[in-house]
Phi, psi and omega in degrees: 000139178250180182299321180296319178296315181297319181289328177297323183269355186308308183297315179298323179296316180296326180274000180068034187252012182278149172288168180300320180294315178298317181299315180297316179293321177298312180299320180297320181291313184291339176287335181254356185233103183299327181291312178291326176299314180294319179296319180296318180298317180293321179294322176295316179298316179301310180302317184297316178297317181295317179301320179294323184274347181291129177262121180258137179245141177272128179293142178299144181304325178299321180290319178301314181295321177300315180291319178296323179293320177296321183283342176273341183281144180291149182274000000 
């Protein structure tokens, strides 16, 4: 794997969405490439910061029931 391949997979790697083969190749590359390793580390930090800052709201039960009722009705 080269830097171009690693950068293409970077987002999926941060999200844990790589296949086993891709993951192994990606990990091998970032262990030997300081530039890609640093970029991967920064991407992980960014995702972590975003996850911490997201405000999650619980949908009102009336909305949940309404959506479930719609999904159960025939089209």
